C-alpha positions in Angstrom: -120.7 -85.0 -68.9 -120.3 -88.5 -67.6 -121.3 -87.7 -64.0 -117.7 -88.3 -62.8 -118.4 -86.0 -59.8 -121.3 -88.3 -58.7 -120.4 -91.1 -56.3 -123.2 -93.3 -57.7 -121.6 -93.2 -61.1 -118.5 -94.9 -59.7 -120.5 -97.5 -57.7 -122.4 -98.4 -60.9 -119.2 -98.5 -63.0 -117.4 -100.9 -60.6 -120.4 -103.1 -59.8 -120.6 -104.2 -63.5 -117.3 -106.2 -63.3 -114.3 -106.9 -61.2 -111.6 -105.4 -63.4 -108.5 -103.3 -63.3 -108.9 -99.9 -64.8 -105.7 -97.8 -65.1 -107.4 -94.5 -66.0 -104.9 -92.6 -68.2 -101.6 -94.3 -67.4 -100.3 -97.5 -65.8 -97.6 -97.6 -63.2 -95.1 -98.8 -65.9 -96.0 -95.9 -68.2 -95.3 -93.3 -65.4 -92.5 -95.0 -63.5 -89.5 -93.4 -65.2 -91.1 -89.9 -64.7 -92.1 -90.2 -61.1 -90.1 -92.9 -59.2 -87.5 -90.4 -58.0 -90.1 -88.6 -55.9 -90.8 -91.7 -53.7 -88.6 -92.9 -50.8 -89.0 -95.9 -48.4 -89.7 -93.5 -45.5 -92.6 -91.9 -47.3 -96.2 -92.0 -46.3 -98.2 -92.0 -49.6 -101.9 -91.3 -50.3 -103.2 -92.4 -53.7 -106.5 -90.4 -53.8 -109.4 -91.5 -56.0 -107.6 -94.6 -57.0 -110.5 -96.7 -58.3 -109.4 -100.1 -59.5 -105.8 -99.1 -60.5 -103.0 -101.3 -59.4 -100.7 -98.3 -59.2 -100.4 -98.2 -55.4 -99.6 -101.9 -55.3 -96.9 -101.7 -58.0 -95.5 -98.6 -56.3 -95.3 -100.3 -53.0 -93.7 -103.4 -54.6 -91.0 -101.2 -56.1 -90.3 -98.6 -53.5 -91.5 -100.3 -50.3 -92.7 -97.0 -48.9 -93.5 -97.0 -45.2 -97.2 -96.7 -45.7 -99.3 -96.5 -48.9 -103.0 -95.7 -48.4 -105.3 -95.8 -51.5 -108.7 -94.2 -51.3 -111.8 -94.1 -53.5 -115.3 -93.0 -53.0 -116.5 -96.3 -54.3 -116.8 -99.1 -51.7 -117.0 -101.6 -54.5 -113.7 -100.5 -56.0 -112.0 -100.5 -52.6 -113.2 -104.0 -51.8 -112.1 -105.3 -55.2 -108.6 -103.8 -54.8 -108.0 -105.0 -51.3 -108.2 -108.5 -52.5 -105.2 -107.9 -54.8 -103.2 -106.0 -52.2 -102.8 -108.3 -49.1 -101.3 -106.1 -46.4 -98.9 -104.0 -48.5 -101.4 -101.3 -49.3 -104.4 -100.1 -47.2 -107.5 -99.5 -49.4 -110.1 -97.2 -47.8 -113.4 -95.7 -48.8 -113.0 -92.0 -48.5 -114.4 -88.8 -50.0 -111.7 -86.6 -51.5 -113.7 -83.5 -50.6 -113.9 -84.5 -46.9 -111.1 -86.9 -46.3 -111.0 -89.0 -43.2 -107.2 -88.7 -43.0 -104.9 -87.0 -40.4 -103.7 -83.5 -40.9 -100.2 -83.1 -42.3 -99.7 -86.9 -42.4 -98.6 -87.7 -45.9 -95.3 -87.0 -47.7 -96.9 -87.5 -51.1 -100.4 -87.4 -52.4 -100.7 -89.1 -55.8 -103.7 -88.3 -58.0 -104.2 -90.1 -61.2 -107.5 -88.7 -62.3 -109.4 -87.5 -59.2 -108.8 -83.9 -59.9 -109.9 -84.4 -63.5 -113.1 -86.2 -62.5 -114.0 -83.6 -59.9 -113.4 -80.8 -62.4 -116.4 -82.0 -64.4 -118.7 -80.8 -61.6 -121.3 -78.1 -62.3 -119.9 -76.1 -59.4 -116.3 -76.9 -60.5 -114.6 -73.9 -58.8 -116.0 -74.6 -55.3 -115.4 -78.4 -55.7 -111.8 -77.9 -56.8 -111.1 -75.4 -54.0 -112.4 -77.9 -51.5 -110.3 -80.7 -53.0 -107.1 -78.6 -53.1 -107.8 -77.5 -49.5 -108.1 -81.2 -48.4 -104.8 -82.1 -50.3 -103.1 -79.2 -48.5 -104.5 -80.3 -45.1 -103.3 -83.9 -45.3 -99.9 -83.1 -46.8 -96.9 -82.6 -44.5 -95.1 -79.3 -44.8 -93.0 -79.5 -48.0 -95.0 -82.6 -49.1 -95.6 -83.3 -52.8 -98.8 -83.4 -54.7 -98.3 -85.4 -57.9 -100.9 -85.1 -60.7 -100.2 -86.7 -64.0 -103.0 -85.8 -66.4 -103.9 -85.9 -70.1 
């Protein structure tokens, strides 16, 4: 496999160039299918975002109360913060051990993190940990949105 479950893979990928990478789908491709899930009062976590502009475009359209975008790559996070001004907070975070508050988010949006983690040799344990973290940070009746190919 590509080593998608290895943090160093992502640092190497994003250090080679400052570029936008939409990984599967762009915001415009997904918008009609997902926009009805988001409200202005929502707190939104985009987990494993990499260098996608998805959280910025989502904020510009919906104006959700808070949009936090995380990635394990410090390089990707720094690159994206330049594009975001103050509308989206980009943070370095490990999806398997999130530095986020319990039951804080109305929506967790995942455009590839689950898929990347599922390439791990110990996939079952990794996915259990990831899903546990998603459940921990989601409010009761929160939504986990996972578009995938």
